[in-house]
Each structure stands twice: as C-alpha cells, then as structure tokens.
C-alpha distance (Angstrom), angle and dihedral (degrees) to the residues before:
residue distance angle dihedral
X1 . . .
X2 3.82 . .
X3 3.81 114.5 .
X4 3.78 117.2 -105.9
X5 3.73 135.6 -164.5
X6 3.75 90.7 -105.3
X7 3.75 91.3 62.6
X8 3.75 89.0 59.6
X9 3.76 98.4 31.7
X10 3.86 89.4 -136.4
X11 3.75 125.2 122.1
X12 3.78 117.0 -125.3
X13 3.85 121.3 -171.6
X14 3.81 90.0 -149.2
X15 3.77 90.6 62.2
X16 3.81 94.8 53.2
X17 3.85 117.3 95.8
X18 3.80 113.6 -122.0
X19 3.82 112.6 -97.8
X20 3.84 125.8 -140.7
X21 3.77 87.5 -107.0
X22 3.82 119.3 136.3
X23 3.85 115.8 -99.2
X24 3.82 89.6 -118.3
X25 3.73 104.0 71.6
X26 3.81 137.5 127.4
X27 3.83 97.7 -93.9
X28 3.79 93.1 49.6
X29 3.80 89.6 45.0
X30 3.76 88.9 55.4
X31 3.80 91.9 48.6
X32 3.80 89.9 50.8
X33 3.79 90.8 48.1
X34 3.82 88.6 54.3
X35 3.86 89.0 52.1
X36 3.81 89.9 49.6
X37 3.81 92.4 48.4
X38 3.86 93.2 53.4
X39 3.85 96.6 77.2
X40 3.78 90.7 39.1
X41 3.85 89.1 54.1
X42 3.81 91.6 46.0
X43 3.81 92.0 51.4
X44 3.82 93.8 49.1
X45 3.84 91.2 47.1
X46 3.77 91.3 54.7
X47 3.85 100.0 42.0
X48 3.83 108.7 130.2
X49 3.80 90.0 -1.5
X50 3.79 89.4 -60.6
X51 3.85 92.2 -57.2
X52 3.80 96.6 113.2
X53 3.79 109.0 101.7
X54 3.81 92.7 -165.6
X55 3.82 92.8 49.7
X56 3.89 91.8 47.4
X57 3.84 90.1 53.8
X58 3.82 90.6 49.1
X59 3.80 88.6 47.6
X60 3.83 88.5 53.0
X61 3.81 90.8 50.4
X62 3.78 92.4 49.2
X63 3.80 90.9 46.9
X64 3.84 92.1 52.7
X65 3.83 92.1 46.4
X66 3.83 90.6 50.7
X67 3.76 91.7 47.0
X68 3.87 90.4 50.8
X69 3.72 91.1 53.2
X70 3.84 87.1 57.2
X71 3.77 89.7 57.6
X72 3.83 93.2 44.3
X73 3.85 103.4 45.3
X74 3.80 96.7 58.2
X75 3.83 94.7 43.4
X76 3.82 93.1 48.9
X77 3.82 92.4 44.6
X78 3.81 92.4 54.7
X79 3.83 96.5 39.1
X80 3.85 92.6 51.7
X81 3.79 98.0 33.0
X82 3.84 91.2 -113.8
X83 3.79 98.3 136.9
X84 3.83 111.0 139.8
X85 3.74 133.6 178.6
X86 3.88 88.8 -117.0
X87 3.81 90.5 55.6
X88 3.80 93.6 48.1
X89 3.79 90.3 54.2
X90 3.79 100.1 35.4
X91 3.82 97.2 45.1
X92 3.81 97.5 64.9
X93 3.83 89.8 41.3
X94 3.79 91.4 54.5
X95 3.79 90.2 47.4
X96 3.77 94.1 52.3
X97 3.81 91.6 43.5
X98 3.81 92.2 55.6
X99 3.77 93.4 46.6
X100 3.79 93.1 42.6
X101 3.78 94.9 51.6
X102 3.80 91.5 47.4
X103 3.79 94.3 50.3
X104 3.83 96.2 41.9
X105 3.79 90.8 47.0
X106 3.82 92.6 50.2
X107 3.79 93.3 47.7
X108 3.81 91.9 45.2
X109 3.84 87.8 54.3
X110 3.79 88.3 52.9
X111 3.87 92.4 -117.5
X112 3.76 97.1 112.0
X113 3.88 127.7 39.4
X114 3.79 112.7 -106.4
X115 3.82 91.3 -130.6
X116 3.83 90.2 64.9
X117 3.83 89.7 52.9
X118 3.80 91.6 47.2
X119 3.80 93.8 48.5
X120 3.77 95.5 48.0
X121 3.76 98.2 41.4
X122 3.77 91.6 43.1
X123 3.76 90.5 54.5
X124 3.79 94.6 45.1
X125 3.81 94.6 48.8
X126 3.86 94.5 43.8
X127 3.84 92.5 47.8
X128 3.81 91.5 47.6
X129 3.80 91.6 52.1
X130 3.83 91.1 45.5
X131 3.76 89.1 51.3
X132 3.79 92.3 56.8
X133 3.75 92.6 41.9
X134 3.81 95.5 55.2
X135 3.85 95.9 36.8
X136 3.81 87.6 97.8
X137 3.81 87.4 66.3
X138 3.88 95.9 43.0
X139 3.80 141.7 -71.7
X140 3.76 123.8 -66.0
X141 3.80 105.8 -144.9
X142 3.80 123.2 -137.3
X143 3.75 110.5 -97.0
X144 3.75 128.9 -138.8
X145 3.82 86.7 -109.6
X146 3.78 89.5 54.9
X147 3.73 91.5 52.7
X148 3.82 90.3 48.0
X149 3.82 88.7 50.0
X150 3.78 91.3 53.2
X151 3.80 93.8 49.7
X152 3.82 91.6 48.2
X153 3.76 91.6 48.9
X154 3.82 93.7 49.3
X155 3.78 93.0 45.4
X156 3.84 92.7 48.0
X157 3.80 92.7 46.4
X158 3.81 92.0 48.0
X159 3.86 91.2 50.9
X160 3.85 89.5 52.1
X161 3.79 92.0 48.3
X162 3.76 98.2 52.2
X163 3.85 115.3 81.2
X164 3.79 100.6 -126.0
X165 3.77 138.3 132.1
X166 3.80 132.8 -157.0
X167 3.80 124.9 36.0
X168 3.80 95.6 -3.7
X169 3.79 92.0 51.2
X170 3.83 91.0 46.3
X171 3.84 94.8 55.4
X172 3.84 93.2 50.9
X173 3.74 97.2 88.9
X174 3.82 98.7 41.9
X175 3.80 90.5 51.1
X176 3.82 90.5 46.3
X177 3.80 90.2 52.2
X178 3.81 89.7 51.2
X179 3.80 87.9 50.4
X180 3.82 92.0 50.7
X181 3.85 91.5 47.9
X182 3.82 91.5 50.1
X183 3.78 89.7 45.4
X184 3.82 92.9 56.1
X185 3.75 96.0 41.1
X186 3.81 95.0 47.6
X187 3.74 89.7 45.0
X188 3.81 92.1 55.9
X189 3.78 90.8 45.8
X190 3.72 90.9 51.4
X191 3.83 92.3 52.4
X192 3.76 89.9 51.4
X193 3.75 93.1 50.4
X194 3.85 89.7 47.2
X195 3.75 91.2 54.6
X196 3.80 91.3 47.6
X197 3.81 92.0 48.0
X198 3.75 92.3 51.4
X199 3.78 93.4 47.0
X200 3.83 93.7 47.0
X201 3.79 101.1 36.2
X202 3.85 124.0 117.8
X203 3.78 88.7 -121.0
X204 3.80 92.3 58.3
X205 3.83 90.7 44.4
X206 3.82 90.5 54.2
X207 3.84 90.9 49.5
X208 3.81 90.8 52.0
X209 3.81 89.9 48.6
X210 3.81 91.9 51.9
X211 3.81 91.6 48.3
X212 3.85 90.1 49.4
X213 3.78 91.7 49.8
X214 3.75 92.4 47.6
X215 3.76 94.1 59.4
C-alpha cells in the first residue's frame, strides 16, 4: 500500500488537493515574499565580501523572516483550505532557492566547504525532481527525519551567517555536519520510499494488468 500522510502523522502540502481558492491569497503571498527576500538576503550576505557586520546581521534577520514564512504559508493554506497548484509548486522552489543562495554564498566567501554545498544542494534538487516524477503514483509525505534535517540545516546556516565568535562560532561546524548526515540519510530513505511507491501504486498495478491482458 502506498504511504500516506496519516501513516506519518505529518502534514505535507504536496499531498493536499488544490482548493478552488483564488491564486491571490495569504499563503501564496507569503511564498512570493520568500522568493522576493531571497535576492535581498543574497545581497546582504555578500556586502563587502561578507565583511560587513551590520549587513551580516541584516542578512540573518532576512533569513529568519523568510524561513518563518515557510512555516506559516503551508499551515495557513491547510487551515483555511487555500491550497493552490501554484503554491504547491512555488513553495518548494522558494525553499530550495533560500537554502541554495545561503550555501552558495557562504562557500563563495570561503566560510563553508564547497563539498557541503554540493552534497546538500545535490540532495535537495534530486529529491525535488524525484518527488515530481513519482507524483503520478502518489505523494511521498515528509518524514520526521526530513523535518529534523530542515531544522538542522536552517540552524547551521543561521549560525554561519551571524558574525559571532566564541561558543556560537564553535558549534557551527558540528551542527552543519549533523545537517549533512541527516541530509544524506533522509535522501536515501526518500529514494527507497519512492521506489516502493512506484512498485506498489495503483497506476503500476493497472499497467501490469494491461500487459498481462495483452499477452
């Protein structure tokens, strides 16, 4: 049987059917705001080659605000039945754009190893593509590990953005390593679940039945 959100007990915007809501609603506005904030965040992060303390703090604030809109848009859309096809597509794009700009910017500044950026972005892009490929067979819900991965990534990135020293600076790398580990493990888990979903979906069963009848 295909996995469902109820099995995990975790909401997933991709699993919600589009509502008849107008395109211009609060959740979509929050998603669009996040997309607009991405280049603003990128600019602030790179001001004076990352050496501007004031700009770095502003970049951190924009990053937090953009991350909070990610939490709010999906919750509001589900609570008010405002899920739209645009939101289901734009929301993950906005998420990956924010994370991508942050990681690429930090690596370009020489503050984060490039291999970390390649691993995380490679996973995020491949899983997003996989998600859209198997959507014809069903929806793979976000797992608890996926949520933990996201929290670890956001926390690690935030710690790298803020211009601090001492304890907060010392724990950046360990938390980032945890984020990378969770990124890889949840990515592998997602691939396994995608293969199982495709093999056990009703669509695949119908194809097999047609092939059998055609013999």
